Biopython code that builds the backbone (N, CA, C, O; Angstrom):
import numpy as np
from Bio.PDB.StructureBuilder import StructureBuilder

atoms = [
    (1, "MET", "N", (-28.731, -1.781, 22.063)),
    (1, "MET", "CA", (-29.305, -3.039, 22.518)),
    (1, "MET", "C", (-28.184, -4.073, 22.568)),
    (1, "MET", "O", (-27.429, -4.229, 21.609)),
    (2, "GLY", "N", (-28.083, -4.766, 23.677)),
    (2, "GLY", "CA", (-27.071, -5.796, 23.839)),
    (2, "GLY", "C", (-27.424, -7.066, 23.079)),
    (2, "GLY", "O", (-28.548, -7.236, 22.608)),
    (3, "TYR", "N", (-26.455, -7.942, 22.972)),
    (3, "TYR", "CA", (-26.622, -9.202, 22.239)),
    (3, "TYR", "C", (-27.726, -10.054, 22.853)),
    (3, "TYR", "O", (-28.569, -10.596, 22.137)),
    (4, "LYS", "N", (-27.722, -10.172, 24.170)),
    (4, "LYS", "CA", (-28.731, -11.010, 24.828)),
    (4, "LYS", "C", (-30.139, -10.477, 24.586)),
    (4, "LYS", "O", (-31.059, -11.255, 24.334)),
    (5, "GLN", "N", (-30.314, -9.158, 24.661)),
    (5, "GLN", "CA", (-31.622, -8.558, 24.420)),
    (5, "GLN", "C", (-32.061, -8.792, 22.982)),
    (5, "GLN", "O", (-33.235, -9.057, 22.720)),
    (6, "TYR", "N", (-31.128, -8.695, 22.060)),
    (6, "TYR", "CA", (-31.430, -8.948, 20.647)),
    (6, "TYR", "C", (-31.945, -10.374, 20.459)),
    (6, "TYR", "O", (-32.948, -10.594, 19.779)),
    (7, "VAL", "N", (-31.253, -11.341, 21.068)),
    (7, "VAL", "CA", (-31.667, -12.741, 20.957)),
    (7, "VAL", "C", (-33.060, -12.929, 21.561)),
    (7, "VAL", "O", (-33.892, -13.632, 20.987)),
    (8, "ARG", "N", (-33.318, -12.306, 22.714)),
    (8, "ARG", "CA", (-34.648, -12.402, 23.336)),
    (8, "ARG", "C", (-35.728, -11.864, 22.404)),
    (8, "ARG", "O", (-36.787, -12.475, 22.262)),
    (9, "ASN", "N", (-35.464, -10.717, 21.766)),
    (9, "ASN", "CA", (-36.437, -10.128, 20.839)),
    (9, "ASN", "C", (-36.713, -11.049, 19.661)),
    (9, "ASN", "O", (-37.862, -11.205, 19.250)),
    (10, "VAL", "N", (-35.673, -11.656, 19.120)),
    (10, "VAL", "CA", (-35.837, -12.586, 17.993)),
    (10, "VAL", "C", (-36.705, -13.765, 18.420)),
    (10, "VAL", "O", (-37.598, -14.181, 17.683)),
    (11, "ILE", "N", (-36.447, -14.299, 19.597)),
    (11, "ILE", "CA", (-37.206, -15.454, 20.097)),
    (11, "ILE", "C", (-38.666, -15.075, 20.323)),
    (11, "ILE", "O", (-39.564, -15.837, 19.967)),
    (12, "MET", "N", (-38.910, -13.910, 20.910)),
    (12, "MET", "CA", (-40.292, -13.471, 21.155)),
    (12, "MET", "C", (-41.056, -13.308, 19.851)),
    (12, "MET", "O", (-42.216, -13.709, 19.761)),
    (13, "LYS", "N", (-40.421, -12.726, 18.841)),
    (13, "LYS", "CA", (-41.077, -12.561, 17.549)),
    (13, "LYS", "C", (-41.371, -13.928, 16.928)),
    (13, "LYS", "O", (-42.430, -14.133, 16.334)),
    (14, "TRP", "N", (-40.431, -14.855, 17.070)),
    (14, "TRP", "CA", (-40.629, -16.196, 16.527)),
    (14, "TRP", "C", (-41.818, -16.868, 17.212)),
    (14, "TRP", "O", (-42.649, -17.494, 16.555)),
    (15, "GLN", "N", (-41.893, -16.734, 18.542)),
    (15, "GLN", "CA", (-42.984, -17.371, 19.282)),
    (15, "GLN", "C", (-44.342, -16.790, 18.897)),
    (15, "GLN", "O", (-45.334, -17.517, 18.854)),
    (16, "GLU", "N", (-44.397, -15.484, 18.616)),
    (16, "GLU", "CA", (-45.650, -14.844, 18.215)),
    (16, "GLU", "C", (-46.149, -15.380, 16.875)),
    (16, "GLU", "O", (-47.355, -15.531, 16.679)),
    (17, "LYS", "N", (-45.231, -15.667, 15.953)),
    (17, "LYS", "CA", (-45.604, -16.066, 14.602)),
    (17, "LYS", "C", (-45.569, -17.575, 14.385)),
    (17, "LYS", "O", (-45.975, -18.054, 13.326)),
    (18, "ALA", "N", (-45.098, -18.317, 15.353)),
    (18, "ALA", "CA", (-44.902, -19.756, 15.160)),
    (18, "ALA", "C", (-46.225, -20.503, 15.028)),
    (18, "ALA", "O", (-47.189, -20.205, 15.733)),
    (19, "THR", "N", (-46.262, -21.463, 14.134)),
    (19, "THR", "CA", (-47.424, -22.351, 13.988)),
    (19, "THR", "C", (-47.250, -23.526, 14.934)),
    (19, "THR", "O", (-46.210, -23.658, 15.579)),
    (20, "THR", "N", (-48.267, -24.385, 15.021)),
    (20, "THR", "CA", (-48.187, -25.570, 15.879)),
    (20, "THR", "C", (-47.010, -26.448, 15.476)),
    (20, "THR", "O", (-46.297, -26.967, 16.335)),
    (21, "THR", "N", (-46.810, -26.611, 14.194)),
    (21, "THR", "CA", (-45.700, -27.430, 13.707)),
    (21, "THR", "C", (-44.370, -26.839, 14.151)),
    (21, "THR", "O", (-43.473, -27.563, 14.585)),
    (22, "GLU", "N", (-44.247, -25.526, 14.043)),
    (22, "GLU", "CA", (-43.006, -24.880, 14.445)),
    (22, "GLU", "C", (-42.777, -24.989, 15.942)),
    (22, "GLU", "O", (-41.636, -25.058, 16.399)),
    (23, "ARG", "N", (-43.862, -25.003, 16.702)),
    (23, "ARG", "CA", (-43.704, -25.087, 18.157)),
    (23, "ARG", "C", (-43.122, -26.430, 18.590)),
    (23, "ARG", "O", (-42.593, -26.559, 19.694)),
    (24, "LYS", "N", (-43.224, -27.429, 17.713)),
    (24, "LYS", "CA", (-42.616, -28.727, 18.034)),
    (24, "LYS", "C", (-41.099, -28.606, 18.113)),
    (24, "LYS", "O", (-40.426, -29.432, 18.728)),
    (25, "THR", "N", (-40.592, -27.592, 17.498)),
    (25, "THR", "CA", (-39.144, -27.390, 17.558)),
    (25, "THR", "C", (-38.738, -26.587, 18.798)),
    (25, "THR", "O", (-37.587, -26.174, 18.936)),
    (26, "GLU", "N", (-39.690, -26.378, 19.678)),
    (26, "GLU", "CA", (-39.410, -25.597, 20.881)),
    (26, "GLU", "C", (-38.328, -26.248, 21.743)),
    (26, "GLU", "O", (-37.571, -25.554, 22.422)),
    (27, "GLU", "N", (-38.255, -27.581, 21.715)),
    (27, "GLU", "CA", (-37.187, -28.253, 22.456)),
    (27, "GLU", "C", (-35.832, -27.805, 21.930)),
    (27, "GLU", "O", (-34.913, -27.528, 22.702)),
    (28, "THR", "N", (-35.719, -27.736, 20.625)),
    (28, "THR", "CA", (-34.470, -27.280, 20.015)),
    (28, "THR", "C", (-34.173, -25.860, 20.457)),
    (28, "THR", "O", (-33.034, -25.524, 20.781)),
    (29, "LEU", "N", (-35.200, -25.034, 20.468)),
    (29, "LEU", "CA", (-35.045, -23.645, 20.887)),
    (29, "LEU", "C", (-34.599, -23.565, 22.348)),
    (29, "LEU", "O", (-33.763, -22.730, 22.693)),
    (30, "THR", "N", (-35.144, -24.415, 23.196)),
    (30, "THR", "CA", (-34.758, -24.434, 24.609)),
    (30, "THR", "C", (-33.278, -24.782, 24.751)),
    (30, "THR", "O", (-32.561, -24.171, 25.544)),
    (31, "VAL", "N", (-32.833, -25.759, 23.984)),
    (31, "VAL", "CA", (-31.410, -26.124, 24.013)),
    (31, "VAL", "C", (-30.574, -24.940, 23.536)),
    (31, "VAL", "O", (-29.546, -24.614, 24.129)),
    (32, "PHE", "N", (-31.027, -24.301, 22.458)),
    (32, "PHE", "CA", (-30.335, -23.136, 21.914)),
    (32, "PHE", "C", (-30.202, -22.037, 22.977)),
    (32, "PHE", "O", (-29.138, -21.439, 23.135)),
    (33, "LEU", "N", (-31.286, -21.785, 23.694)),
    (33, "LEU", "CA", (-31.265, -20.766, 24.747)),
    (33, "LEU", "C", (-30.293, -21.114, 25.861)),
    (33, "LEU", "O", (-29.585, -20.244, 26.369)),
    (34, "SER", "N", (-30.257, -22.380, 26.239)),
    (34, "SER", "CA", (-29.346, -22.772, 27.317)),
    (34, "SER", "C", (-27.892, -22.574, 26.899)),
    (34, "SER", "O", (-27.043, -22.224, 27.719)),
    (35, "VAL", "N", (-27.615, -22.802, 25.619)),
    (35, "VAL", "CA", (-26.254, -22.576, 25.123)),
    (35, "VAL", "C", (-25.933, -21.091, 25.143)),
    (35, "VAL", "O", (-24.845, -20.693, 25.558)),
    (36, "ILE", "N", (-26.882, -20.265, 24.693)),
    (36, "ILE", "CA", (-26.668, -18.813, 24.666)),
    (36, "ILE", "C", (-26.417, -18.278, 26.068)),
    (36, "ILE", "O", (-25.573, -17.401, 26.253)),
    (37, "ARG", "N", (-27.136, -18.792, 27.052)),
    (37, "ARG", "CA", (-26.955, -18.307, 28.429)),
    (37, "ARG", "C", (-25.558, -18.613, 28.952)),
    (37, "ARG", "O", (-25.037, -17.907, 29.816)),
    (38, "LYS", "N", (-24.958, -19.676, 28.418)),
    (38, "LYS", "CA", (-23.611, -20.046, 28.872)),
    (38, "LYS", "C", (-22.522, -19.237, 28.186)),
    (38, "LYS", "O", (-21.392, -19.173, 28.668)),
    (39, "ILE", "N", (-22.864, -18.614, 27.053)),
    (39, "ILE", "CA", (-21.879, -17.821, 26.322)),
    (39, "ILE", "C", (-21.598, -16.544, 27.098)),
    (39, "ILE", "O", (-22.515, -15.831, 27.506)),
    (40, "LYS", "N", (-20.323, -16.273, 27.293)),
    (40, "LYS", "CA", (-19.949, -15.027, 27.956)),
    (40, "LYS", "C", (-19.684, -13.991, 26.875)),
    (40, "LYS", "O", (-18.841, -14.190, 26.001)),
    (41, "ILE", "N", (-20.391, -12.915, 26.943)),
    (41, "ILE", "CA", (-20.194, -11.830, 26.001)),
    (41, "ILE", "C", (-18.890, -11.135, 26.371)),
    (41, "ILE", "O", (-18.650, -10.809, 27.533)),
    (42, "MET", "N", (-18.042, -10.912, 25.350)),
    (42, "MET", "CA", (-16.755, -10.284, 25.623)),
    (42, "MET", "C", (-16.964, -8.851, 26.098)),
    (42, "MET", "O", (-17.664, -8.074, 25.448)),
    (43, "PRO", "N", (-16.365, -8.505, 27.215)),
    (43, "PRO", "CA", (-16.480, -7.124, 27.678)),
    (43, "PRO", "C", (-15.671, -6.199, 26.776)),
    (43, "PRO", "O", (-14.716, -6.636, 26.133)),
    (44, "LYS", "N", (-16.038, -4.958, 26.728)),
    (44, "LYS", "CA", (-15.317, -3.976, 25.927)),
    (44, "LYS", "C", (-14.362, -3.202, 26.833)),
    (44, "LYS", "O", (-14.691, -2.871, 27.972)),
    (45, "TYR", "N", (-13.186, -2.925, 26.307)),
    (45, "TYR", "CA", (-12.187, -2.138, 27.008)),
    (45, "TYR", "C", (-11.770, -0.993, 26.103)),
    (45, "TYR", "O", (-11.763, -1.125, 24.879)),
    (46, "LYS", "N", (-11.425, 0.126, 26.712)),
    (46, "LYS", "CA", (-10.866, 1.192, 25.904)),
    (46, "LYS", "C", (-9.406, 1.360, 26.279)),
    (46, "LYS", "O", (-9.019, 1.191, 27.436)),
    (47, "LYS", "N", (-8.616, 1.691, 25.295)),
    (47, "LYS", "CA", (-7.180, 1.828, 25.494)),
    (47, "LYS", "C", (-6.900, 3.049, 26.365)),
    (47, "LYS", "O", (-7.423, 4.136, 26.120)),
    (48, "LYS", "N", (-6.075, 2.852, 27.375)),
    (48, "LYS", "CA", (-5.701, 3.965, 28.238)),
    (48, "LYS", "C", (-4.771, 4.903, 27.468)),
    (48, "LYS", "O", (-3.961, 4.452, 26.658)),
    (49, "PRO", "N", (-4.887, 6.175, 27.717)),
    (49, "PRO", "CA", (-3.929, 7.078, 27.081)),
    (49, "PRO", "C", (-2.548, 6.866, 27.705)),
    (49, "PRO", "O", (-2.353, 7.077, 28.903)),
    (50, "VAL", "N", (-1.622, 6.457, 26.890)),
    (50, "VAL", "CA", (-0.283, 6.148, 27.362)),
    (50, "VAL", "C", (0.722, 6.938, 26.531)),
    (50, "VAL", "O", (0.609, 7.010, 25.307)),
    (51, "VAL", "N", (1.685, 7.516, 27.192)),
    (51, "VAL", "CA", (2.755, 8.208, 26.491)),
    (51, "VAL", "C", (3.863, 7.192, 26.237)),
    (51, "VAL", "O", (4.312, 6.510, 27.159)),
    (52, "VAL", "N", (4.303, 7.096, 24.979)),
    (52, "VAL", "CA", (5.350, 6.140, 24.627)),
    (52, "VAL", "C", (6.559, 6.875, 24.079)),
    (52, "VAL", "O", (6.438, 7.954, 23.498)),
    (53, "ASP", "N", (7.727, 6.278, 24.270)),
    (53, "ASP", "CA", (8.941, 6.781, 23.641)),
    (53, "ASP", "C", (8.974, 6.247, 22.220)),
    (53, "ASP", "O", (8.490, 5.148, 21.949)),
    (54, "VAL", "N", (9.541, 7.020, 21.324)),
    (54, "VAL", "CA", (9.670, 6.590, 19.930)),
    (54, "VAL", "C", (11.117, 6.807, 19.511)),
    (54, "VAL", "O", (11.653, 7.906, 19.650)),
    (55, "VAL", "N", (11.747, 5.752, 18.995)),
    (55, "VAL", "CA", (13.119, 5.878, 18.512)),
    (55, "VAL", "C", (13.124, 6.715, 17.248)),
    (55, "VAL", "O", (13.956, 7.610, 17.100)),
    (56, "GLY", "N", (12.205, 6.436, 16.337)),
    (56, "GLY", "CA", (12.110, 7.198, 15.101)),
    (56, "GLY", "C", (11.462, 6.387, 14.011)),
    (56, "GLY", "O", (11.024, 5.257, 14.231)),
    (57, "GLN", "N", (11.403, 6.980, 12.813)),
    (57, "GLN", "CA", (10.828, 6.310, 11.658)),
    (57, "GLN", "C", (11.966, 5.860, 10.752)),
    (57, "GLN", "O", (12.841, 6.653, 10.404)),
    (58, "PHE", "N", (11.951, 4.576, 10.369)),
    (58, "PHE", "CA", (13.004, 4.008, 9.537)),
    (58, "PHE", "C", (12.876, 4.553, 8.122)),
    (58, "PHE", "O", (11.821, 4.446, 7.498)),
    (59, "ASP", "N", (13.966, 5.142, 7.619)),
    (59, "ASP", "CA", (13.934, 5.730, 6.273)),
    (59, "ASP", "C", (14.402, 4.763, 5.191)),
    (59, "ASP", "O", (14.481, 5.131, 4.019)),
    (60, "GLY", "N", (14.710, 3.538, 5.577)),
    (60, "GLY", "CA", (15.135, 2.538, 4.604)),
    (60, "GLY", "C", (16.629, 2.458, 4.419)),
    (60, "GLY", "O", (17.122, 1.522, 3.791)),
    (61, "THR", "N", (17.361, 3.417, 4.949)),
    (61, "THR", "CA", (18.815, 3.403, 4.763)),
    (61, "THR", "C", (19.601, 3.490, 6.067)),
    (61, "THR", "O", (20.619, 2.815, 6.218)),
    (62, "HIS", "N", (19.149, 4.302, 7.001)),
    (62, "HIS", "CA", (19.899, 4.502, 8.239)),
    (62, "HIS", "C", (19.284, 3.688, 9.375)),
    (62, "HIS", "O", (18.106, 3.847, 9.695)),
    (63, "LEU", "N", (20.094, 2.813, 9.982)),
    (63, "LEU", "CA", (19.607, 2.011, 11.105)),
    (63, "LEU", "C", (19.390, 2.906, 12.318)),
    (63, "LEU", "O", (20.165, 3.827, 12.576)),
    (64, "LEU", "N", (18.337, 2.623, 13.046)),
    (64, "LEU", "CA", (18.026, 3.373, 14.259)),
    (64, "LEU", "C", (18.404, 2.541, 15.479)),
    (64, "LEU", "O", (18.726, 1.359, 15.357)),
    (65, "GLN", "N", (18.364, 3.152, 16.638)),
    (65, "GLN", "CA", (18.644, 2.451, 17.892)),
    (65, "GLN", "C", (17.790, 1.195, 17.978)),
    (65, "GLN", "O", (16.586, 1.233, 17.721)),
    (66, "GLY", "N", (18.423, 0.076, 18.342)),
    (66, "GLY", "CA", (17.699, -1.183, 18.500)),
    (66, "GLY", "C", (17.612, -2.004, 17.232)),
    (66, "GLY", "O", (17.152, -3.145, 17.269)),
    (67, "MET", "N", (18.044, -1.451, 16.109)),
    (67, "MET", "CA", (17.957, -2.168, 14.845)),
    (67, "MET", "C", (19.267, -2.856, 14.513)),
    (67, "MET", "O", (20.333, -2.437, 14.964)),
    (68, "ASP", "N", (19.181, -3.904, 13.727)),
    (68, "ASP", "CA", (20.338, -4.621, 13.210)),
    (68, "ASP", "C", (19.976, -5.054, 11.795)),
    (68, "ASP", "O", (18.861, -4.799, 11.341)),
    (69, "PHE", "N", (20.877, -5.689, 11.108)),
    (69, "PHE", "CA", (20.557, -6.146, 9.760)),
    (69, "PHE", "C", (21.277, -7.454, 9.453)),
    (69, "PHE", "O", (22.295, -7.782, 10.064)),
    (70, "ASP", "N", (20.731, -8.185, 8.503)),
    (70, "ASP", "CA", (21.360, -9.384, 7.978)),
    (70, "ASP", "C", (21.105, -9.407, 6.470)),
    (70, "ASP", "O", (20.704, -8.393, 5.898)),
    (71, "MET", "N", (21.329, -10.535, 5.833)),
    (71, "MET", "CA", (21.170, -10.627, 4.376)),
    (71, "MET", "C", (19.722, -10.356, 3.934)),
    (71, "MET", "O", (19.489, -9.965, 2.790)),
    (72, "SER", "N", (18.754, -10.561, 4.834)),
    (72, "SER", "CA", (17.344, -10.362, 4.476)),
    (72, "SER", "C", (16.859, -8.934, 4.691)),
    (72, "SER", "O", (15.811, -8.555, 4.169)),
    (73, "GLY", "N", (17.600, -8.144, 5.445)),
    (73, "GLY", "CA", (17.199, -6.760, 5.665)),
    (73, "GLY", "C", (17.360, -6.315, 7.106)),
    (73, "GLY", "O", (17.966, -7.009, 7.923)),
    (74, "ALA", "N", (16.807, -5.142, 7.408)),
    (74, "ALA", "CA", (16.885, -4.565, 8.752)),
    (74, "ALA", "C", (15.831, -5.211, 9.646)),
    (74, "ALA", "O", (14.740, -5.559, 9.195)),
    (75, "PHE", "N", (16.183, -5.364, 10.933)),
    (75, "PHE", "CA", (15.251, -5.984, 11.868)),
    (75, "PHE", "C", (15.458, -5.449, 13.271)),
    (75, "PHE", "O", (16.473, -4.821, 13.572)),
    (76, "VAL", "N", (14.473, -5.709, 14.126)),
    (76, "VAL", "CA", (14.582, -5.462, 15.566)),
    (76, "VAL", "C", (14.290, -6.776, 16.271)),
    (76, "VAL", "O", (13.719, -7.696, 15.685)),
    (77, "ARG", "N", (14.685, -6.853, 17.523)),
    (77, "ARG", "CA", (14.375, -8.036, 18.332)),
    (77, "ARG", "C", (13.357, -7.635, 19.385)),
    (77, "ARG", "O", (13.541, -6.658, 20.111)),
    (78, "THR", "N", (12.270, -8.416, 19.456)),
    (78, "THR", "CA", (11.217, -8.120, 20.429)),
    (78, "THR", "C", (11.474, -8.872, 21.725)),
    (78, "THR", "O", (12.341, -9.744, 21.787)),
    (79, "MET", "N", (10.718, -8.529, 22.755)),
    (79, "MET", "CA", (10.864, -9.212, 24.042)),
    (79, "MET", "C", (10.157, -10.566, 24.055)),
    (79, "MET", "O", (10.223, -11.288, 25.050)),
    (80, "HIS", "N", (9.482, -10.914, 22.961)),
    (80, "HIS", "CA", (8.790, -12.192, 22.857)),
    (80, "HIS", "C", (9.774, -13.238, 22.346)),
    (80, "HIS", "O", (9.901, -13.465, 21.142)),
    (81, "GLU", "N", (10.462, -13.864, 23.286)),
    (81, "GLU", "CA", (11.471, -14.886, 22.989)),
    (81, "GLU", "C", (12.539, -14.347, 22.045)),
    (81, "GLU", "O", (13.069, -15.079, 21.209)),
    (82, "ASN", "N", (12.850, -13.063, 22.186)),
    (82, "ASN", "CA", (13.891, -12.421, 21.387)),
    (82, "ASN", "C", (13.623, -12.569, 19.885)),
    (82, "ASN", "O", (14.551, -12.691, 19.085)),
    (83, "GLN", "N", (12.341, -12.555, 19.521)),
    (83, "GLN", "CA", (11.910, -12.759, 18.133)),
    (83, "GLN", "C", (12.481, -11.672, 17.224)),
    (83, "GLN", "O", (12.499, -10.493, 17.577)),
    (84, "LYS", "N", (12.942, -12.090, 16.057)),
    (84, "LYS", "CA", (13.466, -11.164, 15.058)),
    (84, "LYS", "C", (12.303, -10.724, 14.154)),
    (84, "LYS", "O", (11.631, -11.558, 13.547)),
    (85, "VAL", "N", (12.074, -9.408, 14.071)),
    (85, "VAL", "CA", (10.999, -8.871, 13.240)),
    (85, "VAL", "C", (11.626, -7.900, 12.240)),
    (85, "VAL", "O", (12.272, -6.924, 12.621)),
    (86, "TYR", "N", (11.424, -8.186, 10.963)),
    (86, "TYR", "CA", (11.999, -7.332, 9.928)),
    (86, "TYR", "C", (11.218, -6.021, 9.819)),
    (86, "TYR", "O", (9.999, -5.974, 9.987)),
    (87, "VAL", "N", (11.969, -4.967, 9.533)),
    (87, "VAL", "CA", (11.436, -3.613, 9.489)),
    (87, "VAL", "C", (11.473, -3.115, 8.049)),
    (87, "VAL", "O", (12.457, -3.313, 7.337)),
    (88, "LEU", "N", (10.404, -2.475, 7.637)),
    (88, "LEU", "CA", (10.339, -1.912, 6.292)),
    (88, "LEU", "C", (10.436, -0.399, 6.357)),
    (88, "LEU", "O", (10.179, 0.207, 7.398)),
    (89, "GLU", "N", (10.801, 0.196, 5.255)),
    (89, "GLU", "CA", (10.878, 1.649, 5.184)),
    (89, "GLU", "C", (9.528, 2.248, 5.574)),
    (89, "GLU", "O", (8.488, 1.812, 5.080)),
    (90, "GLY", "N", (9.544, 3.239, 6.452)),
    (90, "GLY", "CA", (8.315, 3.889, 6.908)),
    (90, "GLY", "C", (7.826, 3.378, 8.249)),
    (90, "GLY", "O", (7.002, 4.029, 8.891)),
    (91, "ASP", "N", (8.324, 2.209, 8.690)),
    (91, "ASP", "CA", (7.926, 1.673, 9.998)),
    (91, "ASP", "C", (8.517, 2.539, 11.109)),
    (91, "ASP", "O", (9.625, 3.060, 10.984)),
    (92, "TRP", "N", (7.767, 2.680, 12.185)),
    (92, "TRP", "CA", (8.236, 3.388, 13.371)),
    (92, "TRP", "C", (8.802, 2.364, 14.345)),
    (92, "TRP", "O", (8.277, 1.257, 14.461)),
    (93, "ILE", "N", (9.869, 2.730, 15.042)),
    (93, "ILE", "CA", (10.505, 1.831, 16.000)),
    (93, "ILE", "C", (10.229, 2.342, 17.400)),
    (93, "ILE", "O", (10.548, 3.484, 17.730)),
    (94, "LEU", "N", (9.621, 1.473, 18.235)),
    (94, "LEU", "CA", (9.299, 1.828, 19.617)),
    (94, "LEU", "C", (9.978, 0.844, 20.552)),
    (94, "LEU", "O", (10.073, -0.343, 20.239)),
    (95, "PRO", "N", (10.453, 1.322, 21.699)),
    (95, "PRO", "CA", (11.049, 0.397, 22.671)),
    (95, "PRO", "C", (9.966, -0.405, 23.394)),
    (95, "PRO", "O", (8.878, 0.098, 23.675)),
    (96, "GLU", "N", (10.294, -1.660, 23.686)),
    (96, "GLU", "CA", (9.404, -2.518, 24.474)),
    (96, "GLU", "C", (9.427, -2.019, 25.916)),
    (96, "GLU", "O", (10.326, -1.265, 26.290)),
    (97, "PRO", "N", (8.451, -2.429, 26.732)),
    (97, "PRO", "CA", (8.433, -1.999, 28.136)),
    (97, "PRO", "C", (9.681, -2.375, 28.929)),
    (97, "PRO", "O", (10.001, -1.724, 29.924)),
    (98, "ASP", "N", (10.395, -3.429, 28.496)),
    (98, "ASP", "CA", (11.595, -3.829, 29.238)),
    (98, "ASP", "C", (12.784, -2.914, 28.966)),
    (98, "ASP", "O", (13.804, -3.003, 29.650)),
    (99, "GLY", "N", (12.660, -2.029, 27.965)),
    (99, "GLY", "CA", (13.729, -1.079, 27.660)),
    (99, "GLY", "C", (14.900, -1.672, 26.902)),
    (99, "GLY", "O", (15.814, -0.939, 26.523)),
    (100, "GLU", "N", (14.903, -2.968, 26.671)),
    (100, "GLU", "CA", (16.020, -3.620, 25.983)),
    (100, "GLU", "C", (15.658, -4.074, 24.575)),
    (100, "GLU", "O", (16.541, -4.236, 23.733)),
    (101, "HIS", "N", (14.392, -4.278, 24.314)),
    (101, "HIS", "CA", (13.937, -4.768, 23.024)),
    (101, "HIS", "C", (13.074, -3.706, 22.345)),
    (101, "HIS", "O", (12.690, -2.712, 22.960)),
    (102, "TYR", "N", (12.780, -3.936, 21.069)),
    (102, "TYR", "CA", (12.042, -2.951, 20.278)),
    (102, "TYR", "C", (10.988, -3.650, 19.431)),
    (102, "TYR", "O", (11.040, -4.863, 19.230)),
    (103, "TYR", "N", (10.031, -2.870, 18.936)),
    (103, "TYR", "CA", (9.043, -3.428, 18.012)),
    (103, "TYR", "C", (8.689, -2.379, 16.963)),
    (103, "TYR", "O", (8.663, -1.183, 17.251)),
    (104, "PRO", "N", (8.413, -2.846, 15.725)),
    (104, "PRO", "CA", (8.037, -1.917, 14.673)),
    (104, "PRO", "C", (6.524, -1.698, 14.643)),
    (104, "PRO", "O", (5.747, -2.582, 15.003)),
    (105, "VAL", "N", (6.128, -0.516, 14.211)),
    (105, "VAL", "CA", (4.716, -0.193, 14.032)),
    (105, "VAL", "C", (4.569, 0.402, 12.632)),
    (105, "VAL", "O", (5.289, 1.336, 12.278)),
    (106, "LYS", "N", (3.654, -0.126, 11.843)),
    (106, "LYS", "CA", (3.416, 0.394, 10.498)),
    (106, "LYS", "C", (2.994, 1.862, 10.592)),
    (106, "LYS", "O", (2.329, 2.269, 11.544)),
    (107, "ASP", "N", (3.392, 2.649, 9.585)),
    (107, "ASP", "CA", (3.146, 4.083, 9.591)),
    (107, "ASP", "C", (1.665, 4.422, 9.768)),
    (107, "ASP", "O", (1.327, 5.303, 10.558)),
    (108, "GLU", "N", (0.780, 3.735, 9.044)),
    (108, "GLU", "CA", (-0.657, 4.028, 9.131)),
    (108, "GLU", "C", (-1.193, 3.739, 10.533)),
    (108, "GLU", "O", (-1.984, 4.512, 11.075)),
    (109, "VAL", "N", (-0.757, 2.625, 11.112)),
    (109, "VAL", "CA", (-1.191, 2.274, 12.473)),
    (109, "VAL", "C", (-0.657, 3.304, 13.463)),
    (109, "VAL", "O", (-1.379, 3.737, 14.361)),
    (110, "PHE", "N", (0.602, 3.693, 13.300)),
    (110, "PHE", "CA", (1.208, 4.675, 14.191)),
    (110, "PHE", "C", (0.427, 5.990, 14.158)),
    (110, "PHE", "O", (0.115, 6.561, 15.203)),
    (111, "LYS", "N", (0.116, 6.463, 12.956)),
    (111, "LYS", "CA", (-0.588, 7.746, 12.821)),
    (111, "LYS", "C", (-2.003, 7.686, 13.378)),
    (111, "LYS", "O", (-2.519, 8.695, 13.858)),
    (112, "ASN", "N", (-2.637, 6.515, 13.319)),
    (112, "ASN", "CA", (-3.995, 6.367, 13.850)),
    (112, "ASN", "C", (-4.018, 6.141, 15.355)),
    (112, "ASN", "O", (-5.061, 6.295, 15.991)),
    (113, "THR", "N", (-2.872, 5.774, 15.932)),
    (113, "THR", "CA", (-2.815, 5.413, 17.347)),
    (113, "THR", "C", (-2.157, 6.472, 18.210)),
    (113, "THR", "O", (-2.563, 6.686, 19.353)),
    (114, "TYR", "N", (-1.146, 7.135, 17.673)),
    (114, "TYR", "CA", (-0.346, 8.055, 18.476)),
    (114, "TYR", "C", (-0.401, 9.481, 17.928)),
    (114, "TYR", "O", (-0.621, 9.705, 16.738)),
    (115, "GLU", "N", (-0.193, 10.430, 18.830)),
    (115, "GLU", "CA", (-0.024, 11.814, 18.419)),
    (115, "GLU", "C", (1.126, 12.399, 19.211)),
    (115, "GLU", "O", (1.409, 11.954, 20.324)),
    (116, "LEU", "N", (1.788, 13.386, 18.648)),
    (116, "LEU", "CA", (2.953, 13.992, 19.268)),
    (116, "LEU", "C", (2.562, 14.734, 20.545)),
    (116, "LEU", "O", (1.609, 15.514, 20.548)),
    (117, "CYS", "N", (3.294, 14.490, 21.620)),
    (117, "CYS", "CA", (3.065, 15.225, 22.872)),
    (117, "CYS", "C", (3.765, 16.575, 22.783)),
    (117, "CYS", "O", (4.864, 16.689, 22.240)),
    (118, "GLU", "N", (3.125, 17.563, 23.310)),
    (118, "GLU", "CA", (3.724, 18.914, 23.296)),
    (118, "GLU", "C", (4.552, 19.124, 24.528)),
    (118, "GLU", "O", (5.137, 20.193, 24.704)),
]
sb = StructureBuilder()
sb.init_structure("model")
sb.init_model(0)
sb.init_chain("A")
sb.init_seg("    ")
for serial, (resi, resn, name, xyz) in enumerate(atoms, 1):
    if name == "N":
        sb.init_residue(resn, " ", resi, " ")
    sb.init_atom(name, np.array(xyz, "f"), 0.0, 1.0, " ", f" {name:<3s}", serial, name[0])
structure = sb.get_structure()
């Protein structure tokens, strides 16, 4: 059942049980309904199956392609205004679509999102 149908069902049940006093609030309900009609329900999208390149998993000691380091630790630069993102041991390093920048993905997220291509 969609959100709009759910709201309609709630309103119908309310109208069936409403007393005369409660019906005086029908103006409020009408305003409420007009607001709901203007709300756009977010459409659902499913992620397309995409094959991605993976530089590797950071082991905490050896820098991988696209990585650099400073006094605070190892990092990669993303394509979002060349943002510096620090990388922790276990993070996976993936190249950005531009091929020049990289981004880290936490191990748990990586394992839930990607699988090895044969």
